[in-house]
C-alpha positions in Angstrom: 0.0 0.0 0.0 1.0 3.7 -0.5 2.6 5.2 2.6 0.1 8.0 2.2 -2.7 5.6 3.3 -1.2 5.7 6.8 -3.1 8.9 7.4 -6.4 7.0 7.1 -7.8 4.7 9.9 -8.7 1.3 8.5 -10.9 -1.1 10.5 -10.0 -4.8 9.7 -13.0 -7.0 10.2 -12.5 -10.1 12.4 -14.5 -13.2 11.3 -16.3 -14.7 14.3 -15.8 -18.2 13.1 -12.0 -17.9 12.9 -11.4 -16.0 16.1 -8.4 -14.4 14.5 -7.5 -11.6 12.1 -7.9 -12.5 8.4 -5.6 -11.1 5.6 -7.7 -8.8 3.4 -6.5 -7.4 0.1 -7.1 -3.8 -0.9 -6.6 -2.4 -4.4 -7.0 1.0 -6.2 -9.6 2.0 -8.6 -8.6 1.7 -12.2 -6.0 4.3 -13.1 -5.1 5.2 -9.6 -1.8 4.3 -8.0 1.2 5.4 -6.0 3.0 7.7 -8.5 5.8 10.2 -7.8 6.4 13.4 -9.8 9.6 12.0 -11.2 7.7 9.0 -12.7 5.3 11.1 -14.9 8.1 12.2 -17.2 7.7 9.1 -19.3 4.0 9.7 -19.9 4.4 12.5 -22.5 4.6 16.2 -22.3 0.9 16.8 -22.1 0.4 14.6 -19.1 0.5 15.4 -15.3 -0.4 13.7 -12.0 -3.9 14.5 -10.7 -2.3 15.5 -7.3 1.0 15.2 -5.5 -0.3 12.9 -2.7 -1.1 9.3 -3.4 -3.3 7.7 -4.4 -3.2 9.7 -7.7 -3.5 9.1 -11.4 -2.1 10.4 -14.7 -4.3 12.9 -16.5 -4.1 14.4 -19.9 -3.9 18.3 -20.1 -6.9 19.8 -22.0 -6.4 20.7 -25.6 -6.4 24.4 -26.6 -7.1 26.1 -30.0 -4.1 27.5 -31.7 -1.7 26.0 -29.1 -0.4 22.8 -27.5 -0.8 21.7 -23.8 2.5 21.2 -21.9 3.6 20.2 -18.5 4.8 23.1 -16.3 5.6 20.7 -13.4 4.5 17.2 -12.6 1.1 18.5 -11.4 0.4 21.6 -13.5 -0.7 22.0 -17.1 0.4 24.9 -19.3 0.0 26.1 -22.8 2.4 26.8 -25.6 0.7 29.0 -28.3 1.3 28.5 -32.0 3.3 31.0 -34.0 1.3 34.2 -34.5 -0.7 33.6 -31.3 -0.1 34.6 -27.7 -1.4 33.5 -24.3 -4.3 35.4 -22.9 -5.8 34.9 -19.4 -4.7 32.4 -16.7 -5.8 29.2 -15.1 -8.8 27.5 -16.7 -9.6 30.7 -18.7 -6.2 30.8 -20.5 -6.4 30.7 -24.3 -4.3 31.5 -27.3 -5.3 34.6 -29.2 -3.9 36.0 -32.4 -1.2 38.7 -31.9 -3.4 40.6 -34.4 -6.5 40.3 -32.2 -8.8 43.4 -32.7 -7.0 44.6 -35.8 -8.8 45.3 -39.1 -8.4 44.1 -42.7 -8.8 47.7 -43.9 -9.1 51.1 -42.2 -12.1 53.4 -42.8 -11.5 56.5 -45.0 -11.2 58.8 -42.0 -8.6 56.6 -40.3 -5.0 55.7 -41.0 -3.1 52.4 -40.3 -1.0 53.2 -37.2 0.1 49.6 -36.8 0.5 46.7 -39.1 0.4 43.0 -38.1 0.9 40.0 -40.3 -1.4 37.0 -39.7 0.1 34.5 -42.0 0.1 36.1 -45.4 -2.6 38.6 -44.5 -1.9 42.1 -43.3 -4.1 43.5 -40.5 -4.1 47.1 -39.2 -4.7 49.0 -36.1 -6.6 52.1 -37.2 -6.2 55.6 -35.7 -8.5 58.6 -36.5 -7.2 61.3 -38.8 -7.0 64.8 -37.5 -9.5 67.4 -38.8 -8.4 69.4 -41.8 -10.9 72.2 -42.5 -11.8 72.6 -46.1 -10.7 69.1 -47.0 -11.9 65.5 -46.8 -9.9 62.3 -46.3 -9.6 59.9 -49.2 -8.9 56.2 -49.3 -5.3 55.2 -50.2 -4.6 53.7 -53.6 -3.2 50.2 -53.1 0.5 50.1 -54.1 0.8 53.8 -54.5 0.0 55.5 -51.1 1.4 55.1 -47.6 -1.4 53.7 -45.6 0.1 55.1 -42.4 -0.6 58.6 -43.6 -3.9 60.5 -43.7 -4.6 61.6 -47.2 -6.8 64.6 -48.0 -8.6 66.2 -51.0 -10.2 69.7 -51.1 -14.0 69.9 -51.0 -15.4 71.3 -54.2 -18.1 74.0 -54.8 -21.6 72.8 -53.8 -20.2 71.2 -50.7 -19.0 72.0 -47.2 -16.2 70.4 -45.3 -16.3 69.2 -41.7 -12.6 68.5 -41.8 -13.0 64.8 -42.6 -15.8 64.6 -45.3 -17.4 66.8 -48.0 -21.2 67.2 -47.4 -23.5 68.4 -50.3 -25.2 71.7 -49.6 -28.9 71.4 -48.6 -31.7 72.6 -50.8 -31.7 76.4 -51.2 -28.2 76.7 -49.9 -24.9 76.9 -51.9 -21.2 77.2 -51.7 -19.6 78.8 -54.7 -15.9 78.1 -53.9 -13.7 75.2 -53.0 -12.9 74.4 -49.4 -16.0 76.0 -48.0 -16.8 75.3 -44.4 -20.4 76.3 -44.6 -23.2 76.5 -47.2 -25.0 79.8 -47.4 -28.7 80.4 -47.9 -30.1 81.8 -51.1 -32.2 84.2 -48.9 -35.0 83.8 -51.4 -37.5 86.2 -49.7 -34.9 89.0 -50.1 -33.1 88.1 -53.3 -35.7 86.3 -55.4 -33.2 83.5 -56.1 -33.6 79.8 -55.2 -31.9 76.5 -55.6 -34.3 73.5 -55.7 -31.5 70.9 -55.8 -28.9 70.0 -53.2 -25.1 70.1 -53.8 -25.2 73.3 -55.9 -22.9 76.3 -56.3 -25.3 79.0 -57.6 -28.8 80.3 -56.8 -31.1 80.9 -59.8 -34.2 83.0 -60.4 -37.2 81.9 -58.3 -39.8 82.7 -60.9 -38.1 81.0 -63.8 -41.1 79.3 -65.6 -41.7 81.8 -68.4 -43.5 79.2 -70.5 -46.7 79.2 -68.4 -49.8 81.2 -69.1 -52.4 82.7 -66.9 -54.6 79.6 -67.4 -52.6 77.8 -64.7 -54.1 80.1 -62.1 -57.5 79.8 -60.5 -60.1 82.6 -60.8 -59.6 85.7 -58.6 -55.8 85.2 -58.8 -53.2 86.5 -61.3 -50.1 85.1 -62.8 -47.0 86.7 -61.4 -43.4 86.3 -62.8 -41.9 89.4 -61.3 -40.4 88.8 -57.9 -40.6 92.4 -56.8 -44.3 92.2 -57.5 -44.5 89.1 -55.2 -42.7 91.0 -52.5 -45.0 94.0 -52.8 -48.1 91.9 -52.7 -46.9 89.9 -49.6 -46.1 93.1 -47.8 -49.8 93.9 -48.1 -51.0 90.4 -47.3 -48.8 90.4 -44.2 -50.2 93.7 -42.9 -53.8 92.6 -43.6 -53.9 88.9 -42.8 -50.4 88.1 -41.5 -49.4 85.9 -44.5 -45.6 85.3 -44.4 -43.8 85.0 -47.7 -41.3 82.6 -46.2 -44.2 80.0 -45.8 -45.0 80.1 -49.5 -41.7 80.8 -51.2 -40.5 77.2 -51.6 -43.6 76.1 -53.5 -43.5 79.2 -55.7 -39.9 78.7 -56.6 -40.3 75.0 -57.2 -43.0 75.5 -59.8 -41.4 78.7 -61.1 -44.4 81.0 -60.9 -46.9 82.5 -58.5 -50.7 82.8 -58.6 -51.6 85.5 -56.2 -54.8 87.5 -55.3 -54.9 91.1 -56.6 -54.5 93.9 -54.0 -57.2 96.5 -53.3 -57.9 99.0 -56.1 -57.3 96.2 -58.7 -59.4 93.4 -60.0 -58.5 90.1 -61.8 -59.2 90.0 -65.5 -57.9 87.1 -67.6 -55.5 86.2 -64.7 -54.0 89.6 -64.6 -54.5 92.4 -62.1 -56.2 95.4 -63.7 -56.6 98.8 -62.0 -60.2 99.8 -61.3 -61.2 102.3 -64.0 -62.6 105.8 -63.4 -65.8 105.8 -61.6 -65.2 102.6 -59.6 -63.3 101.4 -56.6 -62.3 98.2 -54.8 -61.3 97.9 -51.1 -60.8 94.1 -51.1 -58.2 91.5 -52.1 -59.0 88.9 -54.8 -61.7 90.9 -56.4 -63.0 89.9 -59.9 -64.7 93.3 -60.4 -64.8 96.8 -59.1 -67.7 98.6 -57.3 -69.2 101.4 -59.4 -69.6 104.9 -57.9 -73.1 106.2 -57.4 -74.9 107.9 -60.3 -73.5 111.4 -60.8 -70.2 110.5 -59.2 -66.8 109.8 -60.6 -63.2 109.3 -59.3 -60.4 111.6 -60.0 -58.1 108.8 -60.9 -58.0 105.1 -61.7 -57.2 102.4 -59.0 -59.3 103.8 -56.3 -59.8 101.8 -53.1 -62.6 103.7 -51.2 -66.1 104.8 -51.9 -65.1 108.2 -50.6 -62.9 108.5 -53.7 -66.1 108.9 -55.6 -67.0 112.6 -56.0 -69.8 114.4 -57.7 -69.4 115.4 -61.3 -70.3 118.8 -62.5 -74.0 119.4 -62.3 -74.5 117.0 -59.3 -74.2 117.8 -55.7 
């Protein structure tokens, strides 16, 4: 028996019929025995003893991906990682990970390759962000021509704005008319009469551009307007009368390229045009289709009158 068994107390049964002690044979479970650390060397490098004290047994170290199990000492398993891999963690959580762990096959266009690692024949990269370069955008390197460890930039062209890393198209009704612009500027349509219906553009164009239309596109009581100053003049009256804001309507006007608007007081709509009220009539309202006549014996001193008080008696009436 192993000397280690001396630590255990063993009761030897005494058969009643013999009246004396019988010899009883004890044996180990399969695989167990009295092994010393020096004896396990012949079992192979990936084998260790289950414990230092007997009874013990020989056990095989667990396999590991991308590595091989080894014997650190007669009772302890270790790992030797394959080429290109390194040990991560300890104890039961130890594993072999690629020395290129966490690296990328390519870097995004706003990053540069700050570190290169070869995994077999494949190059992997650690990517670092490029610094901002106002007026410019980064570009992807050309394989075989550019140094991937450098940040490469190109200027942003007209119709775009730069955030220092990318070129962004100007929004609708905004433009940039020079390279390396940091901001796109508004066409300020309500003041300038110019507009840009598309994004990514460098010039503003006339808002009321559709000269091919005729008055037939407008509904009754409105007139066709292709002069932006006329639009501004009418909306200044609308705003003071009913609070209509040109900014709320300007986009639709400029997209279709024309405006259909109610005539102002002292005018009436005739064949989709605003016509001044003739002598002897007046009109105080918007969107009129006719003018009110003065009373019999009255006339106005001018055309385009707005009030009944503009009607005065003609000679011979009082």
